[in-house]
C-alpha positions as CSV (number, residue, x, y, z in Angstrom):
1,X,0.0,0.0,0.0
2,X,2.9,2.4,0.6
3,X,6.4,3.0,-0.7
4,X,8.9,0.9,1.1
5,X,11.2,3.9,1.8
6,X,8.3,5.8,3.4
7,X,7.5,2.8,5.6
8,X,11.2,2.3,6.6
9,X,11.6,6.0,7.5
10,X,8.4,6.3,9.5
11,X,8.9,6.4,13.3
12,X,6.2,7.0,15.8
13,X,7.9,7.1,19.2
14,X,5.2,6.0,21.6
15,X,6.3,4.8,25.1
16,X,4.2,3.7,28.0
17,X,6.1,3.9,31.2
18,X,5.7,1.4,34.0
19,X,4.4,2.4,37.4
20,X,7.8,2.2,38.9
21,X,9.3,4.5,36.2
22,X,6.6,7.1,36.9
23,X,7.3,6.9,40.6
24,X,11.1,7.3,40.0
25,X,10.6,10.4,37.8
26,X,8.3,12.1,40.2
27,X,10.6,11.4,43.2
28,X,13.7,12.4,41.3
29,X,12.2,15.7,40.1
30,X,11.3,16.6,43.7
31,X,8.5,19.2,43.3
32,X,5.8,16.8,44.4
33,X,5.2,14.0,46.9
34,X,3.4,11.0,45.5
35,X,0.5,10.2,47.7
36,X,-1.2,7.5,45.6
37,X,-0.2,5.6,42.5
38,X,-2.4,2.8,41.2
39,X,-3.0,1.0,38.0
40,X,-6.2,-0.4,36.4
41,X,-6.8,-2.2,33.2
42,X,-9.5,-1.2,30.7
43,X,-10.4,-3.3,27.6
44,X,-9.8,-1.8,24.2
45,X,-13.5,-2.3,23.6
46,X,-14.6,-1.2,27.1
47,X,-17.2,1.3,25.7
48,X,-18.9,-1.3,23.6
49,X,-21.9,-3.1,25.0
50,X,-21.7,-6.9,25.1
51,X,-24.9,-7.3,23.2
52,X,-27.2,-5.3,21.0
53,X,-30.9,-6.1,20.6
54,X,-30.3,-9.4,22.4
55,X,-27.5,-10.6,20.2
56,X,-23.9,-11.0,21.4
57,X,-21.4,-8.9,19.5
58,X,-18.9,-11.1,17.6
59,X,-15.2,-10.5,17.3
60,X,-15.6,-8.9,13.8
61,X,-17.9,-6.2,15.2
62,X,-15.6,-5.7,18.2
63,X,-12.5,-5.5,15.9
64,X,-14.2,-2.9,13.8
65,X,-15.1,-0.9,16.9
66,X,-11.5,-1.0,18.1
67,X,-10.1,-0.1,14.7
68,X,-12.4,2.9,14.5
69,X,-11.3,4.2,17.9
70,X,-7.6,3.8,17.0
71,X,-8.3,5.4,13.7
72,X,-9.6,8.6,15.3
73,X,-6.3,9.0,17.1
74,X,-3.8,7.9,14.5
75,X,-5.3,8.8,11.1
76,X,-4.2,12.4,11.1
77,X,-0.6,11.4,11.8
78,X,-0.6,8.5,9.3
79,X,-2.3,10.6,6.6
80,X,0.5,13.2,6.7
81,X,3.1,10.5,6.1
82,X,1.3,8.1,3.8
83,X,-1.6,10.0,2.2
84,X,-5.4,9.8,2.6
85,X,-5.9,7.3,-0.2
86,X,-4.9,4.2,1.8
87,X,-6.6,4.9,5.1
88,X,-9.8,3.0,4.5
89,X,-7.8,-0.1,3.4
90,X,-5.3,0.2,6.2
91,X,-7.9,0.4,8.9
92,X,-10.0,-2.3,7.3
93,X,-7.0,-4.6,7.4
94,X,-6.3,-3.5,11.0
95,X,-9.9,-4.4,12.0
96,X,-9.4,-7.8,10.5
97,X,-6.2,-8.4,12.5
98,X,-7.8,-7.2,15.7
99,X,-10.8,-9.4,15.2
100,X,-8.5,-12.4,14.9
101,X,-6.4,-11.4,17.9
102,X,-9.4,-10.7,20.2
103,X,-10.4,-14.3,19.8
104,X,-7.3,-15.4,21.7
105,X,-6.2,-12.5,23.9
106,X,-7.8,-9.9,26.1
107,X,-6.7,-6.5,24.7
108,X,-6.3,-4.0,27.5
109,X,-4.8,-0.6,28.2
110,X,-3.1,-0.2,31.5
111,X,-3.9,3.2,33.1
112,X,-2.0,5.0,35.9
113,X,-3.9,7.0,38.4
114,X,-2.0,9.2,40.8
115,X,-2.5,11.8,43.5
116,X,0.3,14.2,44.3
117,X,0.9,17.0,46.7
118,X,3.3,20.0,46.4
119,X,6.6,19.2,48.1
C-alpha cells in the first residue's frame, strides 16, 4: 500500500512507562510528593456493549469498533506521512487483524492514576 522507503523511515515514538518508572521520575524531580499511585486495566472495547438487541457482538464487530477508535487518534498522523488514499484499506486490514487477535487474547490498556501534593 505504501512505498517501502516511506515505511522504513516512519517512526512513531510511543512509550508507555511502568508504574515504577513514573514513581522514580516524580521522586527524582522533587517538586511533588506522591500520595497515591495505582493502575487499572481497561479493555480496548470497554465502551462497547456486550450485546445489542439481544445478540452478542462477535469478534468482527468488536474488531471494527476498536479499529475505528484507534483510527480517530492515529489517522491524522498517518495521513500526513502516507496519504489519505490508503486509510480505508489500512484500517480495514487492522480491524481484521484485531478481530482475529481478540479471539485469543484480552486486549487491554493499563492506566495509571496518581495523586500528588506539592513538596
